N, C-alpha and C positions, 0 to 999 in steps of 0.2 A: 504493500500500500504506500509506504513513504516514497517509493521510487517510480515504478511504472504507472501507478494510478495517477501520480502527479503529472505525467506526460499525457495519458489518454483521457482520464476523467470522465468515463462513461456514465457514472452514477454518483449521487451524493453519498459519500462514505458514512456520514453520521446516520442518515436514514436507513441505509443498507444494513449497517451493523445493528441498529435498534430492532429492525424487523427480523434479522437473523436470530438474535437472542430471544426475542419474544415469539418466535415461530409464526410470524405474520408474513403475508405474501403480497403486500401492496408495493413495497420497494425492494423486495427480495424474492427469489424463486429458486427452485431446484435447477432450472436451466441456467440462471445467472451464476449460481454457486459452482456448478460444474465447469462452466466456461471460464470463470475466474480462477478456479483451482488448476485448470489445464495450463493457463499461462503462469500462474504462481509456481507451479512445479518446474516449469522451464527455467524461470529466473532463479529459483532456489538451488538449481544444479550447481551454481557457482560456489555454494557451501557444501552440498552433498550431491555428488553426481548420480547416486542411485535413485534420487527422487525424480529425476528427469523421466524415467521410464513410466512413472505414474501418469504423466501428462497424456499419453496415448489413451489410457483408460478413461480419463475425464473427457477427452475430446470425443471418444466413441459415445459415451453416455450423453454428452451435450448435443451431439449430432442427432441422436434419436429424439431428444426433446425439441430440437430446432424444427424437425419435420412435423412434429405435433403442434408447435406453437406459431409457426411462421405466418399463418393466416390470421392471427389475432393481434391487432395493433395495440401495443402498450409500451410504456416507457421501459419497463423491465425487460421486455422482449427486444427492443431496439438495443439496449445496453448489452444484453446477452449475445445477440447475433453478432454484433461488432466485436465483442470480447472474444468470441469463438473464432471470428475471422482473423484476429491477431494471432491466436495460437496455431491455426491451420496454415497461415502464411509462413510461420517460422519452423514448421516441421513437415515431414512426409505425412500426408493425410489423404484419405479417399474423398474427403470433402474439399471442394474447390473454394479457396478463400475468397476468390472474386465473386462467386455466387452469393456467399454470405455478405460480402461488402455491398453488392447490389440490393440484396434483400433488406439489409439494414437501412440503406439509403432510401429505398422506396417507401418503407414503413415510416421512417422519420418524415419524409416529405408529405405522406398522406396525413400525418398528425400535425403538419404545419410547424414542425420544429425549426425548419429553415427553408429557404428557397421561395418564400412568399413575401409580398410587399408588406412593409411595416405600416399597416393601416388599422384604424379602430375596428373595422369590420373583421379583419383576420385575427385581431387580438381579443375580440369579444368573448370567445369561448374560454379564454384563460382567466378572465376577471372573476368568474364564479368559483374558481378553484380555492381549496383551502391553502393556507400558507405553505405547508409542507409539500403539497402537490406542485405548487409554483416553484419551490426550490428544486425539487426532483426534476421537473421539466426543464428548468434552466440548465442544470448540470448535464443531463443527458443530451440536450440540444447542442450545447457547446462542445461536449465530448465527441459526439458523432461528427459534427462539423469539423472539428480539429483533426480527427483521424482520417476522414475522407480527404482533407487537404494534404495531410502528411503523405498519403498514398500517391498524390500527384507527383512526388519526387521520383517515383519509380515507374509509374505507368501513366500514359495519357488518360486524363480524367475529365469527364463532362463537368464544366464549371457549375458552381452553386451560385445562383443569381443573387440571392440575398442571404446575409448571415442571420443567425437567430435574432429574434426581436427581444429576447429576454436579457436582463442584466447578466454580465459575466459573474459567476459565483465569487463571493467574497469582495466584490467591488462596491456593493452597497451595504454599509454597516448600520443602516437604519431604514425603517419603512419609508418608501418613496411613492409618489404618485407621478406616473408618466402621463402628463396632460395631453400629449399628442396622441397617444394610444388609448387614453382613458382607462388605464389599468393601474391598480395598486400592486407594487412589488414589495414583498417582505424583505427584511434584512436577511442576509445570507452569509453565514460564517462557515468556513471549512477548517479542518484541523491545522494546527500550527505547523506540523511537520511538512506540509505542502509548500510552505513559504509563499512566494509570489509567482512561482513558476507557471502554474496553470493559467493564471490571469494573463501573464505576459505572452504565453504561447497563443492564447485566444486572439490577442491583438496582432501577433505575427501572422497568424493564419488568415485573418481578414485581409491583410496586405497581399499575401500570397494568392488568395482567391482572385484578386484583381489581376495578378500575373497570369493565372490559369485561364481567366476569361479571355485573354488575348492569345496566349500561346496555344490553347486547345479549343479555340473558337470554332474551327472547322476541321474536324478530324479527316486526315487523308489529304488535305489541301495545304499548299504552301502559302504562307502569308508573310510579307515583309514585316519585320519587327522594327519599329522606329527607335533610333538611338535615344531620342528624347523620352520615350516611354521607359526604357531601361534605366536611364539616369534618374527619372522621377521616382521610380519605385525604390531605387537604391537610396535616394535621399530620404524617402519616407521611412525606410528601415533605420537609417542613421538617426533620424529625429526620434523615432520610437525607442531605440536603445539608449539614446542620450537621456531620455526621460525616466529610465528605470532606476530603482533604488540601488544603493551600493551593494546590497546583498545578492544582486543578480549578476555581479561582475565575476570574472575569473581571475581577478588580480591577486587573490589569496588562494592559490591552487590546492594547498594542503588541507584547508579547512572548509572549502565550499562543499555543500551536499552533492551527492551524485546527480540529483535531478537538475541542479544549477549547471553542472558540467554538461549534462545532456542539452539543456536549453542553449548554452553558448555554442555547442556543436550545431544545433538545428538552425540557429541564426546564420552561421556561415555556410551551411548547406543550402539554406534559402537563397543566399546571395549568389552562390555558384549556379543554382538553378535559374536565376535570372540572367546571368551574364553568359554562361556557356552556350545555351541555345542561340543567343544573339550572335556570338562570335562564330558559331558553326553555321549560321543561316546562309545558304548558298546565294540568297538574294543580296547579301552584303559583299560578295566577292569583288565587286567593282568599286567599292568605297575607297576613298583615300586611305592608305595604310595608317596615316597619322591619326585618323579618327578612331581607329581601333586600339591605339596605344593605351588610352585611359581605361577602357573596359578590360583589357588584358591585365593591366596593373591591379585593378580592383579584384579580378578573379584570382590572380596570383597571391594577393594579400590574404584573401580568405582561405585559399589552400594552405598557405603558410600557417595561418591561425589554426586550421583543422589539424595540421601536422603537430603543432604545439599541444593542442588539446588531447590528441591521442597519446602523446608522450606523458602528459600529466596524468591521464587515466592509468597508464602503466606504472607510473612511479608512486602515485599517492592514493589511488582509488582501486584497491584490489577486487572489489565487488562490482565495479562499474560495468563490466561486460554482461551483467544481468539486465542491462538496459539495451534492448535490441537496436535502438536508434543510433548507437555508437557506430554501427556498421556503415551508416551513411558517410561518416567521416573517413572511415577506412577505405571505402570504395573510391571516393573522390580523390583522396591523397594518392592512392595507388595508381589511379589513371594518370595523374600528372607525373609521378615519379617514373613510371615505365616509359612515358614519352620523353621525359628529360634525358633518361639514360640512353634511349635509342638515338636521340639527337646528338648527344655527346659522342656516341660510338659511330655516328653517321651511318646507321643501318636503316634509317628512314629519311626521306627527303622532307625538308621544312617547307613544303608547298602550303601546308596548313599546320599550324600549331597554336595552342592557346597562349603560348609564350614566345618571346623572341629568343634567338639563339644565344644572345648574351646572357639572358637570365638563367639559362640552364647551367651555365658555368658557375653560378652562385650556389649550386646545390651539390657540392662534392660528396656530401654524406648520404646521397640517395640510397645507397645499398643498405646502410644502417636503418634508414626509415622504412625501406621496403620490407626488411626483415621484421621490423616492429609491426608493420601492418599484417604480415603473415602470422605473427604471434597473436595479434588481436583476433584474427580470423579463427585461429585454433581455439582460443578461449571462448569466443562467441559460439563456435560450433559445439562446444561442450554443453552449452545451455540450449542453443537453438539449432537443430540439425540442418536447417536450410543454409546455414553458413559453412557447413562442411565442404561443399564444392566450390565455395568462393575463392579460397586460397588456391585451389587447383586451377580455377578459371583465370586468376591473376597471373599465375605462373605461365599459363598458356598464352596470355597476352604478351608477357615478357619474352617468351620464346619467339612468338610470331614477329615481334618488332625488333628482335635482335638485341634486347637489353640484357639478356642472360644466356649463358651457355646451356646446352642440353644436359650436360653432366651435373651442373649445379642445380638446375631446375628439377631434375629427377631426384637428387639428394634431398632437396627441400620438400618435394612431394612426399617422399617416404617419411620424413619427419612429421609432416602434417597428418599423415594417415596412421602414424604409429600409436597414437594415444587411444583410439577408439576402434572397437571391433567393426568389421565390415558388415553392412546390412544390405538387404535387397534394395536395388535402386528402382525408383519409379520416375524415370526421367521425364515422362510425358506430363507429369503433374508437379514436378519438383524443380524449383529454382528458375522460375519464369520471369524474374525481375531483371532489370538492366544492370549489367556490370561494366560494359565498355560503352561509355557515353559518346565517344567520337564515332565509333562504328554504328551505333544506333541512330545517330543524327543523319548518316548518309545511307543506311540500309536498315529500315525499321524492322525490328525483330531479330536482327543479326547479332546484337550485342548482349543477348541474354546469358545468364550465368550457366544454365544447363548446357547450352550449345558450346560455349567456350571451354567448359570443363571437359566435355566429351571430345573436344579437338586437341586435348593436351598431347596425346600419343602421336597424333599426326604432325603437330608442330615440332615435337621432340625429335621424331625421325627425320623430318625435313632439316632441322637445325644441325643434326649430326652429319648430314651429307653436305651441308653448305658452310659449316664453320671453317674459317680460314680462307674462304673464297671472297668474292666481291659481290655476293648477292645483296640486293637492296630492295626493301619493301616499298612499294609505291604508297 
């Protein structure tokens, strides 16, 4: 609860625990408990690896309850469906996490939790609710909105037109009247251990939905992204972070809570998700190169910050990899490191790169940081099986681009696979999120982790035949 719930926030923790203890089913249910325990067991594997195996049992039971409850619209079902989606996304499962994500979204939209105009007519049904019901509605609405936005980092997502009309939990410390909507909102406190992280993330996600609305406005169609739009959203994030209290800063890396570490990671991942698609946009190929210098510098700065935050997590936060969102930093940093190394070795041509050749020379420790990312993948994989093939996929990228020799890549692969017993692979449903952002930008679907991991042996054999030659990857 102190870590992952602070990030996702699918339900009001006080109301959930009260109903759990009192055996009530208004804000708690068997479905939600099973979905929550499925993810809790994944995260607790950082303390006791044997607990991770229980997650499959809870997922199986939650899946049965999902099929029974999916046609009944309720706050507790929205929370449970999306909580189960998190667990299924992070491990091998017969249940497609995207189906759950869609189910949860459609149910939330039918309940007007988000995606509707903020008008008195749409808000009228909420005015008659009891205060606790309003609190529960606000928490589930913002939690669902947040998780759906977070998923846009990995897969193209239909924009959410309007954010929730409810106050962000813990933002109102007294009863208020929204005169515009003609609704009374009760004061809403959440546990002290959550700090200000969930509040801050809700504001970040509203900014990122503005980005999603432009980047994913027309799926399958190319649309030029204006530089002015990119810069405006970046300035909005800077203004937002400048307004945060000191407790949300990473300036004291030893003492900040894990969820604050995760928040800082997500801020810089958000920035990379704004700038990387713009720089990769083929419509910008004919722009004056000077106009891309500033976006590249911003992107490089955020990658450097993510690199720093991963190092902080390794040094001072031994349980941080119980937070799956740390993987976002690992993947973005690894993408850049692999490209930097390939440019230094001149095994790829710099016809396109998110950085200039000169900046790659400033990263002489790329090998150390790449090993750090692989170690993070190993620890994340111990909690969340979906990350087991990520390390192999990154090694495949390094082999393909000539950043690493086949002998070293194979040695590192054996190290990655040494800690866990082999399990039956289900490649068709496992690891479908994007790992290679550059490849995905030019060939949609080609940069997924399952495909890159499966190509490791092919790239390894190719590397063995071409090492020492003058082979160059276009």
